[in-house]
C-alpha positions as CSV (number, residue, x, y, z in Angstrom):
1,M,-8.8,-1.6,-17.5
2,N,-10.8,0.5,-15.2
3,F,-9.9,1.6,-11.7
4,G,-11.1,-1.5,-9.6
5,E,-9.6,-3.6,-11.8
6,K,-6.2,-2.6,-11.8
7,L,-6.5,-2.0,-8.1
8,S,-7.7,-5.7,-7.6
9,S,-4.8,-6.4,-10.1
10,I,-2.2,-5.0,-7.9
11,L,-3.4,-6.4,-4.7
12,E,-3.7,-9.9,-6.2
13,S,-0.5,-9.8,-7.8
14,R,1.6,-8.5,-4.7
15,E,-0.7,-11.5,-2.3
16,I,-2.5,-8.6,-0.4
17,S,-5.3,-9.7,0.9
18,Q,-8.7,-6.8,0.5
19,K,-9.1,-7.5,4.7
20,E,-5.4,-6.6,5.2
21,F,-5.2,-3.5,2.6
22,A,-8.6,-2.0,4.1
23,Y,-6.8,-1.9,7.6
24,T,-3.4,-0.5,6.2
25,L,-5.7,2.3,5.1
26,N,-8.2,2.3,8.1
27,I,-10.9,2.0,6.1
28,A,-13.9,-0.6,6.1
29,P,-13.5,-4.3,4.3
30,S,-16.7,-3.2,2.6
31,T,-15.8,0.3,1.2
32,L,-12.4,-1.5,-0.2
33,N,-15.0,-4.0,-2.0
34,G,-17.2,-0.8,-3.5
35,Y,-13.9,0.3,-5.0
36,I,-12.9,-2.9,-6.4
37,K,-16.5,-3.3,-8.0
38,N,-16.7,0.2,-9.4
39,R,-19.6,0.8,-7.0
40,R,-18.0,3.7,-4.7
41,Q,-14.8,6.3,-5.9
42,P,-12.3,7.1,-3.4
43,D,-12.1,10.8,-2.0
44,F,-8.6,12.1,-2.9
45,E,-7.0,11.2,0.7
46,T,-8.0,7.8,0.5
47,L,-6.7,7.5,-3.2
48,R,-3.5,9.5,-2.3
49,N,-2.9,6.5,0.7
50,M,-3.5,3.8,-1.7
51,A,-0.9,5.3,-4.5
52,L,1.6,5.6,-1.2
53,V,1.2,2.3,0.1
54,L,1.2,0.7,-3.0
55,N,4.2,2.8,-3.9
56,V,2.3,4.2,-7.2
57,S,1.5,7.0,-8.8
58,I,-2.4,8.1,-8.2
59,D,-1.8,8.2,-12.2
60,F,-0.9,4.8,-12.2
61,L,-4.0,4.3,-10.4
62,L,-6.7,6.2,-12.5
63,E,-5.3,5.9,-16.0
64,H,-3.8,2.7,-18.2
65,N,-0.3,3.5,-17.7
66,E,1.1,0.2,-17.3
67,S,4.6,1.0,-15.8
68,G,5.6,3.0,-12.8
69,S,4.8,0.6,-10.1
70,L,7.4,-1.1,-7.6
71,D,6.9,-4.8,-5.9
72,I,5.9,-5.1,-3.0
73,T,4.6,-8.1,-1.0
74,A,2.1,-8.2,2.0
75,R,4.8,-9.2,4.4
76,E,6.4,-5.1,4.0
77,I,3.0,-3.7,3.6
78,S,2.0,-5.3,7.3
79,L,5.1,-4.0,8.4
80,V,4.6,-0.4,7.1
81,S,1.2,-1.0,9.0
82,K,2.5,-1.8,12.4
83,L,5.7,0.9,11.4
84,R,2.8,3.7,11.2
85,N,1.3,2.4,14.6
86,M,4.2,3.1,16.3
87,D,5.4,6.5,18.1
88,K,8.1,8.8,17.1
89,K,10.5,7.1,19.5
90,Q,9.8,3.4,18.0
91,R,10.0,4.8,14.4
92,D,13.6,6.0,14.9
93,I,14.8,2.6,16.9
94,I,13.1,0.4,13.8
95,Y,14.6,2.9,11.3
96,D,18.0,2.8,13.0
97,L,18.0,-1.1,13.0
98,V,17.2,-1.1,8.9
99,N,20.0,1.2,8.5
100,I,22.5,-0.6,10.4
101,V,21.5,-4.5,9.1
102,A,21.6,-2.4,5.3
103,V,25.3,-1.0,6.2
104,R,26.5,-4.5,7.5
105,N,25.2,-6.1,4.1
106,N,26.8,-3.7,2.2
107,K,30.2,-4.6,3.1
């Protein structure tokens, strides 16, 4: 499986649209489409961001290693994108809220 096929497969399995993923990466949808169609190659920073957002290793994206990914939904991708657009104070409030809910769920 080549890079474009692997990327397309990951997005499809997680129900993430190309448009949403491109927005999260702050790249044009046409640029992402070029990666998926293997007409373009991402620079290192974009590749790194893809791996971070998808919670996989760069090796996983580039090689034939089929293990090493965690499932993340389109909704979770959207939340990460929104969180990244907040200032530090807003993010800290969200982090605190998530920690409170997590602690209550563990009781």
